[in-house]
N, C-alpha and C positions, 0 to 999 in steps of 0.2 A: 504493500499500500503506499510505504514511503517512498519507494523508487517511482511509483505511478505519479505522485504529487511532485516530486523533483522533476520528473520527466515533462509533465505538462508546463511546469513553470519554464523550463528551457526552450520548449516549443512555442510557447507564447512570446518568449523574447526574441526567438527568430522571426516570427512571423508578424511582430509588431513594429518591427523595423524595416527598412528598405533592403537590409543585407541579403535576406533569404530571396527576395524577389529579383535582386540584381544578380545574385549568383546563378539563380535558375535560369533567367534570361539570357545571361551571357553564356552559359554552358549550352543552353538549347541552341543559340546563335552559331557558336563555334562548332558544335557536333553536327549541326544542319549543313554547314559549309563544307566540312569534311566529307559528309555523305554524298553531297552533291559533286564534289571533286572526284571522289572514288567512282561514282556512276559515269561521270563524263569520261574518265580515263579508261574505264573499262569498255564503254561504247566506242571509243575512239580506237582502243586496241584491237576490239573485234572486227571493226570495219577495215582497218589496214591489213588484217591478215587474210590469206585466202580461205575460202570457205572450208576446205578440208582440214585446216589447221585451227580454225577458230573454236571448234568443240574441245580442244586440249586446254582452254583457258577456263578455269573454274570460277564461277560467280561467287560462290561461298568463300574461296580463298582470296580472292582479289578485291572483294567488295566487303562481305560481312565480317570475315575474321580480322581484316585490316580496320574496319571501322570500330569494332570493339577493341583492338589493340590501340588505336588512338584515343579512344575515350578513357582507357587505362592510363595513357599518357597525361590526359588533361587532370585526371585525379591528383597528379603530382603537384598542381599548383592550386585546385580548388579545394581538396580537403585540408591541407595546412591552413588555408584562410578561414575554414570553419573551425578547426580545432584549436588554432592558436590562442584565441581569447577564453577558452572554456574554463581554464584555471588561473591563467596569467592575470586577465582583467580582474577576476574576483580577489586575487591576491593583492592586487595593486589598490583596490577600493576597500580591502579589508572586508569585504561581505562574506567571504568564505569562512570566517570565524563565526558567523551566524550559524552556520550548520552545525559547527562543534557545540554550540550553546543548546542546540536541540538534540533529541535522541536519535541522531544521525550517524551512520557508521560511514567510514571512508568508502568501503566497497559499494555502498548504495548510491554515494554520490557520483563515484566513478561509472557505475552501470546506468545510472539515469542520464548523465551527460553523454555517455558513448552511444546509448539508444537514440537520444534525441539528434545527435549528429548524424547516426546512421539513417534516421528518418528522413533528414534533410537532403541527404545524398540520394536515397531513393525516390524522393520526390523529384530530384533533378532527373534521374534516370527514367522516371515516368514520362517525362516530355518527350523522351526518345522513342515512344511507343509507335509513333508515326512510321519510323523506319521499318519495323517488321510489317506493316501494313503495306508499305510501298514495294517491299521485297515480296510479299505474298502476291501483289498485283503484277509483278513481272514473271510469275510462274514458279518462283521458289518456294516450296511448301515444306521445306525441312525444319519442322518446329523444334525437333530435339537439338539441333545445331544453335538455333536461337535462344532456347532455354539454357543450354550449357554455356553460352556466351554470356547471358545476363547473371547466371550463377557464378561465373568467373569473375564479373566485375563487383558482384555483391560480396563475394570473399575478400577480393583485394581491397574493397573500400573498407570494410571492416578491419582488416589488417592495418591499413593506413591510419584509420581512426584511433586504433588502440595505440599505435605508435605516436600519433599526434597528442593524444591525451597525456601520455608520458611526458613528451617534450614540453607541453603546457605547464606541467606541474612542476618543472625545474627553474623557471623563470617568472618574474612578475612583468617582463617586458614581451609584449605580443610579438613584436618584429623578431626578437631572439628566437621565441618559441616557433614561429613560423619558419625560419629559416633553419632551425635544428630539424623540424619535420621534413623539410625539403631534401636536406642533405642525407637524412637518415633513410627516407625512401630511395633516393638516388643509390645510396650505399648497399641497399637490399638488391637493387638491381645489378649493381657491379659485381657483388659476389658471384652471381650467375655467369656473368661474363668471364670473371677471372677463371672460373671453374672450365669454361669451354676453351680458355687459351692454355690451360696448365697440361703439360705433357705427362705428368704422373697421373694414372687413371684413378687410384683411390682418393687423392687429393682432389682431383677433378670432380668425382662423384660426391664427395662431401661438399664441396663448394656449390655444386649445381643443387643439392638437396637444401642447404641452408638459404640460398637465394630463392627470393620469391618469384622470379620471372619464370622459372622452369614449371612451377607448380600452376601458375596462371595459365601458362600456355597449354598444359595437360587438360586441364579443366575447360578451357576455351574450345579446345577440339574434341571434347566429349570423352576424354580419356580419363576422367578422374578415379584414382585408386585410394586405397586405405593410407598411402603414404601422404597423399595430398591433405586427406581429412585430418590426419594427426598433425601434419605440418601447421595447417590454419589454426586448428583447436589449440595447439601448443603455443604458437606465436601470440594470438589474441590473449590467451589466459596470462601468458609471461608478461605482456606489456601492461595489462590491466592490474597484476599483481605488483609490478614495479611501481606503477602509479599509485596504487594504494600505500606503498612502503614510502614514496616520496612525500605524499600528504601526511604520512606519520611522523615526519621529521619535527614537526611542531611540538612533539612529546619528548624529544631528545634533550 
């Protein structure tokens, strides 16, 4: 019940200010431009090839998967904008102390803020529902691929939000928290890239598993396995646990 009250408070805070509407509008605009460009590029590519080669170009790979990969890239900037003020702003204004005066535990605050941030991101993704409708209109009725793509985005968004929560709990400065979130997400990408460049098989496999990119690509392609479920669950739980411990520093 306490989590629900805190969740409603944060959601009202989002949508009572222009922030949520600006983010949703900007996200919709940029993702729409990306989708349009991918469609045009695909169409031009098909027309430029001989008829017997055009069937070798997959619409799902060239448009759908690239679209959702680009949306995941947009998360690099949009999610830190959402999470950077969750704790930093309340620390700066000393309003976070009001929670501790009430019968509220740190994990309840973390859960409520994480769920509210995820709800805002899902609201942004809801605006992209027009893309599957257009894709269906051109004859692509592979709903399992679209479902896997949205699941991949939701899982990555949850991971990025949990990481952003931890970064926000480290500083009273929103800008510093936002930059930490961006750099941390980029680091998670670079781990996978480092694994792909490593000549040692064992080290490469460890790096690839620890990096978030390989898991996102597996889920995106509908290949999600137990290792991916364990990875996302462990990552989100670990970041939330560290955030709770970070908030608990006031008792030290």
